[in-house]
C-alpha positions as CSV (number, residue, x, y, z in Angstrom):
1,M,26.5,28.8,-13.6
2,S,24.9,28.7,-17.0
3,L,21.2,28.6,-17.9
4,I,21.6,24.9,-18.8
5,E,23.0,24.0,-15.4
6,V,20.5,25.9,-13.4
7,I,17.2,25.2,-15.2
8,L,17.4,22.7,-18.0
9,L,19.6,20.0,-16.5
10,P,17.5,19.6,-13.3
11,M,14.3,19.6,-15.3
12,L,15.7,17.0,-17.8
13,M,16.9,14.8,-14.9
14,G,13.5,15.2,-13.1
15,G,11.7,14.1,-16.4
16,L,13.9,11.1,-16.6
17,G,13.1,10.3,-13.0
18,G,9.4,10.6,-13.8
19,L,9.9,8.1,-16.7
20,G,11.7,5.9,-14.2
21,H,8.8,6.2,-11.9
22,V,6.5,4.9,-14.6
23,L,8.9,2.0,-15.4
24,V,9.5,0.9,-11.8
25,F,6.2,1.6,-9.9
26,K,3.7,1.0,-12.7
27,N,5.4,-2.1,-14.1
28,G,6.5,-0.3,-17.3
29,H,2.9,0.2,-18.4
30,F,3.1,3.5,-20.2
31,T,-0.3,5.1,-21.2
32,F,-0.5,7.9,-23.7
33,P,-2.5,11.0,-23.2
34,R,-6.0,10.9,-24.7
35,K,-9.3,12.8,-24.7
36,F,-12.7,11.3,-24.8
37,V,-16.3,12.6,-25.1
38,D,-18.8,11.3,-22.6
39,D,-22.6,10.6,-23.2
40,K,-23.4,14.3,-22.5
41,G,-20.9,15.5,-25.1
42,D,-18.4,16.9,-22.6
43,K,-14.7,16.5,-23.5
44,H,-12.4,15.0,-20.9
45,Y,-8.6,14.8,-21.0
46,I,-6.6,11.9,-19.5
47,F,-2.9,12.7,-19.2
48,G,-1.8,9.1,-18.7
49,S,1.8,8.5,-17.9
50,S,2.8,11.9,-19.2
51,K,1.5,13.3,-15.9
52,D,4.2,11.4,-14.0
53,I,6.9,12.9,-16.3
54,I,5.5,16.4,-15.9
55,I,5.4,16.0,-12.1
56,G,9.0,14.7,-12.3
57,V,10.1,17.7,-14.3
58,L,8.6,20.1,-11.7
59,A,9.9,18.1,-8.8
60,G,13.4,17.9,-10.2
61,Y,13.6,21.6,-10.7
62,L,11.9,22.6,-7.5
63,S,14.0,20.3,-5.4
64,V,17.4,21.8,-6.4
65,L,16.2,25.4,-6.7
66,P,17.1,26.4,-3.1
67,V,20.6,24.8,-3.2
68,I,21.7,25.3,-6.8
69,D,24.4,27.8,-5.9
70,T,25.8,26.0,-2.9
71,V,26.3,22.4,-4.1
72,P,28.2,20.9,-7.0
73,I,26.4,20.2,-10.3
74,W,26.6,16.4,-9.9
75,Y,24.7,16.7,-6.6
76,C,22.0,18.7,-8.3
77,I,21.7,16.0,-11.0
78,Y,21.4,13.3,-8.4
79,I,18.8,15.1,-6.3
80,S,16.7,16.1,-9.3
81,L,16.7,12.5,-10.6
82,L,15.6,11.1,-7.2
83,S,13.0,13.9,-6.9
84,G,11.6,13.0,-10.3
85,I,11.3,9.4,-9.4
86,G,9.6,10.1,-6.1
87,G,7.7,13.2,-7.0
88,S,4.5,11.5,-8.2
89,S,4.6,9.1,-5.2
90,V,4.9,11.9,-2.7
91,I,2.0,13.8,-4.3
92,T,-0.2,10.7,-4.6
93,R,0.5,9.7,-0.9
94,K,-0.4,13.3,0.2
95,I,-3.7,13.1,-1.7
96,E,-4.5,9.7,-0.2
97,Q,-3.8,11.1,3.3
98,N,-6.1,14.0,2.7
99,L,-8.8,11.7,1.3
100,A,-8.5,9.5,4.3
101,V,-8.9,12.4,6.7
102,T,-11.9,13.7,4.8
103,K,-13.5,10.2,4.7
104,A,-13.0,9.8,8.5
105,S,-14.6,13.2,9.2
106,Y,-17.6,12.3,7.0
107,I,-17.9,8.9,8.7
108,Q,-17.8,10.5,12.1
109,E,-20.5,13.0,11.1
110,L,-22.7,10.3,9.6
111,S,-22.3,8.2,12.8
112,Q,-24.3,10.8,14.6
113,Y,-27.4,9.9,12.5
114,Q,-29.5,6.8,12.6
115,L,-32.0,5.5,10.1
116,E,-35.4,5.3,11.6
117,S,-38.4,3.8,9.8
118,T,-41.1,6.4,9.5
119,S,-43.4,4.3,7.2
120,K,-45.8,1.7,8.5
121,G,-45.1,-1.8,7.0
122,G,-44.3,-0.6,3.5
123,S,-41.2,0.2,1.6
124,S,-38.3,1.9,3.2
125,K,-38.5,4.5,0.4
126,H,-40.0,7.1,2.8
127,D,-37.7,6.4,5.8
128,G,-36.3,9.4,7.4
129,V,-32.9,10.1,9.0
130,K,-32.9,11.8,12.4
131,P,-30.1,12.7,14.7
132,V,-29.3,10.0,17.3
133,D,-30.0,12.2,20.2
134,D,-33.6,12.9,19.1
135,V,-34.5,9.3,18.3
136,K,-36.7,7.5,20.9
137,P,-35.8,3.9,21.6
138,K,-38.3,1.3,20.3
139,E,-40.2,-0.8,22.8
140,N,-40.0,-4.6,22.6
141,Q,-42.9,-6.1,20.8
142,G,-42.5,-9.6,22.1
């Protein structure tokens, strides 16, 4: 197989799949890369829709890399195109799953604490947080 069939064609089809991802899943709203400077003077880069195309290129190439010698070239084109379309979705879903697990662990740890008022009749600015096990129940005042 030539260099074009092994490397460039799967990457090209993955890039087209990434563009297809933008057109299908983002309602055709293509955003260009840009950089901006915040109030502190720091430069930030936003890749826009080009990130989906780059992810598609990588997904297209990596998906056919293990099987490039064992399957026909049309199958490699098909797999790299589908991987380019779904590459960004798979990565985004994995990130959302990791964030959900992290959020659940933080919520579980925060549930072990209870806000107890340590100030007398004033603002809650000086309230303290104590572990639930160490907090004494308040007596009824009525």
